[in-house]
Structures are given as C-alpha cells and as structure tokens.
C-alpha positions as CSV (number, residue, x, y, z in Angstrom):
1,X,34.4,12.6,8.2
2,X,31.5,11.0,6.7
3,X,30.1,14.1,5.6
4,X,33.1,14.9,3.2
5,X,33.5,11.1,2.3
6,X,29.2,11.7,1.2
7,X,30.6,14.5,-0.8
8,X,33.0,13.7,-2.6
9,X,35.8,15.0,-0.4
10,X,34.1,18.7,-0.7
11,X,35.3,20.7,2.8
12,X,31.9,22.3,3.1
13,X,29.9,19.9,4.2
14,X,28.5,20.8,7.2
15,X,25.8,23.0,5.3
16,X,24.5,25.7,8.0
17,X,20.4,26.2,8.4
18,X,19.1,28.8,5.3
19,X,22.6,27.8,2.9
20,X,22.1,25.6,-0.2
21,X,22.8,22.1,0.5
22,X,24.8,20.3,-2.4
23,X,23.2,18.1,-4.4
24,X,24.8,14.6,-4.1
25,X,24.5,11.9,-6.9
26,X,26.2,8.6,-6.2
27,X,26.2,5.2,-8.3
28,X,27.0,2.0,-6.5
29,X,30.7,2.5,-7.0
30,X,31.1,6.0,-5.4
31,X,33.2,5.3,-1.9
32,X,30.4,6.3,0.2
33,X,27.8,3.6,-1.5
34,X,30.1,0.9,-0.1
35,X,30.1,2.3,3.4
36,X,26.6,2.6,2.8
37,X,25.2,-0.7,2.0
38,X,28.0,-2.2,5.2
39,X,27.0,0.6,8.1
40,X,23.5,2.4,6.6
41,X,22.0,0.4,9.7
42,X,23.8,2.1,12.3
43,X,23.1,5.9,10.3
44,X,19.9,5.0,10.4
45,X,19.6,3.8,14.4
46,X,22.2,7.3,14.8
47,X,18.6,9.0,13.3
48,X,16.5,7.1,15.8
49,X,18.1,7.7,18.8
50,X,20.9,10.9,18.8
51,X,18.0,14.0,18.8
52,X,20.9,16.3,18.6
53,X,22.9,14.8,15.4
54,X,19.6,13.6,14.0
55,X,19.3,16.8,11.6
56,X,22.9,15.9,10.6
57,X,22.4,12.1,10.7
58,X,19.8,12.8,8.0
59,X,21.8,13.9,5.1
60,X,24.1,11.2,5.3
61,X,20.3,8.5,4.7
62,X,20.3,7.6,1.1
63,X,17.6,5.0,-0.6
64,X,16.5,4.3,-3.5
65,X,13.5,6.2,-5.2
66,X,11.0,6.3,-7.8
67,X,13.1,7.9,-10.5
68,X,16.4,7.0,-9.0
69,X,16.4,3.1,-10.8
70,X,19.8,1.3,-9.3
71,X,21.5,4.1,-7.4
72,X,20.6,5.8,-4.0
73,X,19.1,9.3,-3.5
74,X,20.1,11.3,-0.4
75,X,17.0,13.3,1.0
76,X,18.9,16.8,-0.2
77,X,19.1,15.6,-3.8
78,X,15.1,14.6,-3.2
79,X,14.1,18.5,-2.3
80,X,16.4,19.7,-5.2
81,X,14.4,17.5,-7.8
82,X,11.1,18.7,-6.2
83,X,8.2,20.1,-8.6
84,X,7.7,23.5,-8.1
85,X,4.3,22.9,-6.9
86,X,5.2,20.2,-4.8
87,X,5.7,20.8,-0.6
88,X,6.1,17.8,1.3
89,X,8.5,14.5,0.7
90,X,6.8,11.8,-0.4
91,X,7.3,7.9,0.3
92,X,5.8,4.5,0.5
93,X,7.1,1.7,2.6
94,X,6.4,-2.2,1.5
95,X,7.9,-5.4,2.2
96,X,10.2,-5.9,-0.8
97,X,11.2,-3.1,-4.1
98,X,8.7,-5.5,-6.2
99,X,5.8,-5.0,-3.9
100,X,6.2,-0.7,-3.8
101,X,6.7,-0.5,-7.2
102,X,3.6,-2.4,-7.9
103,X,1.7,-0.3,-5.2
104,X,-1.8,1.1,-6.3
105,X,-0.7,4.2,-4.2
106,X,1.9,5.3,-6.4
107,X,-0.6,5.3,-9.4
108,X,-1.4,9.3,-9.5
109,X,2.3,10.4,-8.2
110,X,3.2,8.6,-11.2
111,X,1.3,10.2,-13.2
112,X,2.0,13.6,-12.4
113,X,6.0,12.6,-12.2
114,X,6.6,13.3,-8.6
115,X,9.1,11.3,-7.2
116,X,9.2,8.7,-4.6
117,X,11.4,7.4,-1.9
118,X,11.0,3.7,-1.3
119,X,11.3,2.1,2.5
120,X,11.6,-1.3,2.5
121,X,14.2,-1.6,5.4
122,X,12.1,-2.9,8.2
123,X,13.7,0.3,10.2
124,X,13.0,2.9,7.8
125,X,9.8,3.6,8.9
126,X,11.0,3.8,12.7
127,X,13.6,6.7,10.8
128,X,11.2,8.6,9.0
129,X,8.5,8.5,12.1
130,X,11.0,10.3,13.9
131,X,12.9,12.6,11.2
132,X,9.0,13.9,10.9
133,X,10.8,16.0,8.2
134,X,13.8,17.7,6.1
135,X,14.7,21.2,5.3
136,X,11.2,22.6,5.8
137,X,9.6,19.7,4.0
138,X,7.3,17.3,5.7
139,X,7.5,13.6,5.4
140,X,4.4,12.1,3.9
141,X,3.6,8.3,3.4
142,X,1.2,7.7,-0.1
143,X,-0.4,4.6,2.4
144,X,-2.2,7.1,4.5
145,X,-5.2,9.2,4.2
146,X,-5.2,13.2,3.2
147,X,-2.6,13.4,0.8
148,X,-2.6,16.0,-1.4
149,X,-0.8,17.6,-4.5
150,X,-0.2,20.9,-4.8
151,X,-1.1,21.4,-8.7
152,X,-4.5,21.0,-8.2
153,X,-6.8,23.8,-8.2
154,X,-8.8,23.4,-4.6
155,X,-12.1,24.8,-6.1
156,X,-12.3,22.8,-8.8
157,X,-11.4,19.5,-6.4
158,X,-13.8,20.6,-4.2
159,X,-17.0,20.9,-7.1
160,X,-15.8,17.5,-8.1
161,X,-15.5,15.7,-4.8
162,X,-18.9,16.8,-4.0
163,X,-21.0,15.4,-7.2
164,X,-18.9,12.3,-6.8
165,X,-20.2,12.4,-3.4
166,X,-23.9,12.5,-4.2
167,X,-23.4,10.2,-6.7
168,X,-21.7,7.5,-4.9
169,X,-24.0,8.1,-1.7
170,X,-25.7,5.1,-2.1
171,X,-22.6,3.1,-2.3
172,X,-20.2,4.4,0.4
173,X,-23.5,4.0,3.2
174,X,-23.9,0.3,1.9
175,X,-20.3,-0.4,2.0
176,X,-20.1,1.2,5.7
177,X,-22.7,-0.7,7.1
178,X,-21.4,-4.0,4.9
179,X,-18.0,-3.6,6.4
180,X,-19.3,-2.9,9.8
181,X,-16.0,-3.4,12.1
182,X,-13.8,-3.7,9.5
183,X,-12.8,-0.1,8.1
184,X,-14.2,3.3,9.8
185,X,-15.2,5.2,6.5
186,X,-15.8,4.9,2.9
187,X,-15.2,8.0,0.8
188,X,-14.6,8.8,-2.7
189,X,-11.1,9.6,-3.7
190,X,-9.4,11.5,-6.1
191,X,-5.9,10.1,-6.3
192,X,-6.4,6.7,-7.4
193,X,-5.9,6.0,-11.5
194,X,-6.3,2.7,-12.7
195,X,-7.6,0.6,-9.4
196,X,-11.0,0.7,-7.9
197,X,-10.0,1.2,-4.5
198,X,-7.2,1.0,-1.7
199,X,-7.1,1.0,2.3
200,X,-5.4,3.9,3.7
201,X,-4.3,4.6,7.6
202,X,-5.3,7.9,9.4
203,X,-1.9,10.6,9.6
204,X,-1.2,9.3,13.0
205,X,-1.8,5.4,12.8
206,X,0.4,2.4,11.5
207,X,0.3,1.9,7.9
208,X,0.0,-1.9,6.5
209,X,4.1,-1.8,6.4
210,X,3.9,-1.5,10.0
211,X,1.2,-3.6,10.9
212,X,3.5,-6.4,9.0
213,X,6.4,-5.7,10.9
214,X,4.8,-5.9,14.0
215,X,3.3,-9.1,13.0
216,X,6.0,-10.4,12.7
217,X,8.1,-9.9,15.6
218,X,8.6,-12.8,18.0
219,X,6.6,-11.4,20.8
220,X,3.5,-10.3,18.9
221,X,0.6,-11.9,20.3
222,X,-3.0,-12.0,18.9
223,X,-4.8,-9.8,21.6
224,X,-1.8,-7.0,21.1
225,X,-2.4,-6.8,17.6
226,X,-6.0,-6.1,17.8
227,X,-5.3,-2.9,20.1
228,X,-2.8,-1.7,17.6
229,X,-4.7,-2.5,13.9
230,X,-4.4,0.0,11.7
231,X,-7.7,2.7,11.5
232,X,-8.7,1.9,7.8
233,X,-10.5,3.9,5.1
234,X,-11.6,2.2,1.9
235,X,-10.9,4.6,-0.8
236,X,-13.4,4.6,-3.8
237,X,-11.9,5.8,-7.8
238,X,-15.8,6.9,-8.7
239,X,-14.3,6.7,-12.4
240,X,-13.4,2.7,-12.5
241,X,-16.5,1.0,-14.3
242,X,-16.2,-1.6,-10.7
243,X,-17.2,1.4,-8.7
244,X,-20.0,2.6,-10.8
245,X,-21.6,-0.7,-11.9
246,X,-21.5,-2.3,-8.1
247,X,-23.4,1.6,-7.5
248,X,-26.1,0.9,-9.3
249,X,-26.3,-3.2,-8.1
250,X,-26.7,-1.8,-4.7
251,X,-29.4,0.2,-5.5
252,X,-31.6,-2.0,-7.6
253,X,-30.4,-5.4,-5.6
254,X,-28.5,-4.7,-2.4
255,X,-29.9,-7.5,-0.7
256,X,-29.2,-9.9,-2.7
257,X,-26.4,-12.3,-1.5
258,X,-24.4,-11.8,-5.2
259,X,-24.1,-8.0,-4.3
260,X,-22.7,-8.5,-0.5
261,X,-20.3,-10.8,-2.5
262,X,-19.2,-8.2,-4.8
263,X,-19.2,-5.3,-2.1
264,X,-16.5,-7.7,0.1
265,X,-14.7,-8.9,-2.8
266,X,-14.0,-5.4,-3.6
267,X,-12.6,-4.7,-0.1
268,X,-10.6,-8.0,0.1
269,X,-8.9,-6.6,-2.7
270,X,-8.1,-3.4,-2.0
271,X,-7.0,-5.1,1.9
272,X,-4.2,-7.3,-0.2
273,X,-3.3,-4.9,-3.0
274,X,-2.9,-2.3,-0.1
275,X,-0.4,-4.1,1.8
276,X,-2.6,-5.7,4.5
277,X,-3.2,-9.2,5.3
278,X,-6.7,-10.8,5.0
279,X,-7.6,-11.8,9.0
280,X,-11.1,-13.9,7.8
281,X,-9.6,-16.3,5.2
282,X,-12.6,-18.8,5.4
283,X,-15.0,-16.3,4.9
284,X,-12.9,-14.7,2.1
285,X,-12.1,-18.1,0.2
286,X,-16.3,-19.0,0.5
287,X,-17.3,-15.4,-1.0
288,X,-15.0,-16.2,-4.1
289,X,-16.3,-19.7,-4.4
290,X,-19.7,-18.3,-4.4
291,X,-18.8,-15.7,-7.3
292,X,-17.1,-18.6,-8.9
293,X,-19.9,-20.6,-9.0
294,X,-22.3,-17.7,-9.9
295,X,-20.2,-16.9,-13.3
296,X,-20.4,-20.6,-14.0
297,X,-24.2,-20.5,-13.9
298,X,-24.0,-22.7,-10.9
299,X,-27.0,-23.1,-8.9
300,X,-26.0,-24.9,-5.8
301,X,-22.7,-25.5,-3.9
302,X,-24.0,-28.8,-2.4
303,X,-22.0,-31.3,-3.6
304,X,-22.9,-34.2,-6.3
305,X,-23.7,-37.6,-5.2
306,X,-20.8,-39.8,-4.8
307,X,-20.0,-42.3,-8.3
308,X,-21.5,-46.0,-7.7
309,X,-18.4,-48.3,-8.1
310,X,-21.0,-51.7,-7.3
311,X,-21.3,-51.1,-11.6
312,X,-18.0,-51.2,-12.4
313,X,-17.0,-54.0,-10.1
314,X,-19.6,-56.3,-12.4
315,X,-17.9,-55.2,-15.1
316,X,-14.7,-55.5,-14.6
317,X,-15.7,-59.3,-13.2
318,X,-17.4,-59.7,-16.2
319,X,-14.8,-58.8,-18.6
320,X,-12.1,-60.8,-16.2
321,X,-14.1,-63.9,-17.2
322,X,-14.5,-63.4,-20.5
323,X,-10.7,-63.7,-20.8
324,X,-10.3,-66.1,-19.6
325,X,-12.7,-68.0,-21.7
C-alpha cells in the first residue's frame, strides 16, 4: 500500500531485483510526503529492526539532498541521477540543514556536481549503518577517510599526492608530534577545495555527528565517551596559503610558541568546522589570546597595575570645596 502511494498509484511497485526501478520525484504537497513527514521515523525504525523487509523499506525512505532544494529525494531517484563515473551514494550527517550545507566536506562534491544526501535527523545515521548499501551502491559518508571520486585519474593523483607528501613532510611530522593523543594521523588531502584542513574519522569509527548524539544521551558519562571517541585524521589542503606558510615556519622556527599556537589553532578550527566538540576550551582560549596579542604586537599578557583612585578623590574634594565657596 505504501509503495503504491509513493509511486502515484502505480501497481508495479514491488520491483524485483534486476528490474528497472521507478523514479520518484515528489514535492511537499504529494500525499506520500504528507505521510512521510508524520510517520517517516517509523519507516526508519523498520529499516533498523526489520531485516527481512529492509530492502523494500529502503525504497520508502526520503531525504533532502544538495540537489533537491525544498523537495525530498528517494534513494532510487538518487541512483538514477548519479554521474556515469560515480559508484557510491554520498551522504553527510549533521545537527541541522544549515550546518551540513556549510560543511567543508561538501566542497569537492559541490565542485564536481555530485549529489549529497543530507542526514539531519538523529536516527538517520543509525539507518544508514544498518542499510550499508542500496541497489549495489555503497553508502559513503563524506566525513570519513578514504573518500574517492571515480572521475579522477588514479595514476596522476598518486604522483601528485607523492610530491605533496615530500614537500609537506616537515609539517605533517611536526603536527603529528604536536597533536600527540589528539589525532592518529596527519596527511595531505586531495578532497579539500577552499578550507585549509578538515578532520575525518576512520571508515568503521563514529562520525562527529554520532559522537555528538552520544554525548547528548541521558545516561552518557565522560568515561564511556572517551572510549567511544572517534579515531581522528587531520587532512591538510596542500594548496592553501595557510598550510604553505605554516610549513615554512615549522622549518624555520618550529620551537617557538607562536608556531606551536598557530599549529594548534589550525587543529582547533578544523575540529570545529568538522563538527566536533572542543574538549579543552581553556587551552583553546589561551592560544587565541596569545595569537591576538601577537597580532597587536603585545609582548606580555601580564595585567597592568590598578589605577590609583586616591588622587582622584583628592581632586574631587578640592573641586567640591571650590563649588561651596
């Protein structure tokens, strides 16, 4: 019944494996979309809990995407819109539509015109974890490591990456030592367009969004959160002027406090823009204050002496006595 409603009353809704699926394009006034907005979470729960019917229920799922505007897109429609060279279904999860639309992980996908599914409901990532793939296409999170776009020439990409690795080896080694315990790897990336750096997680680890959801759970405690924290990798944009200049500074004056602060600020901003929570807020604040002081040519952050108010009181008394006269 639901497949028939979703397919505009078409009886041929239970498409067998190997047969061509019906493309679904629906706006907010469509009867199925009205149903979806009220009971969509129940369909998502079905995908998680009802393994035998998971493939059929997956066809009922609807999401917003980078190309759908104010309308919803089905996974079937997404597959029909895929680029000829595209193998995976790309998605990104976040707290809200605004946060995912502004994410640096979208930069290259947007440049290549690749559609990306937006997951903004807390249950969405659980759904995709249980689904794993659709119609033979892997569900790939843009916030995890190992994302590749098949339109790239692998040989050319490998040669370019090798040269970048050699050029920025001093910086990657320096930052890995500097971030000891905070990241597992520091690597050069080919999937960042305009941001200097991003932080990704391992293929089988938690994303930043999933870590945020776990932190928000009622019975979450800090000890458990440390054990489930995502395994992080810092990816650097080798064409960004900040990364290029920082590489030069590391080689020229890597032991200075200013260079260390700049290195940490690169990590802090990447952490925030990638959707993670800043755990050491006090240390972050101190680094920012030192950087501001350096920009203002302030040599010391020691506080100035307090103003002596005794002289002011004497002047006020003398002024009042003159007024009385």
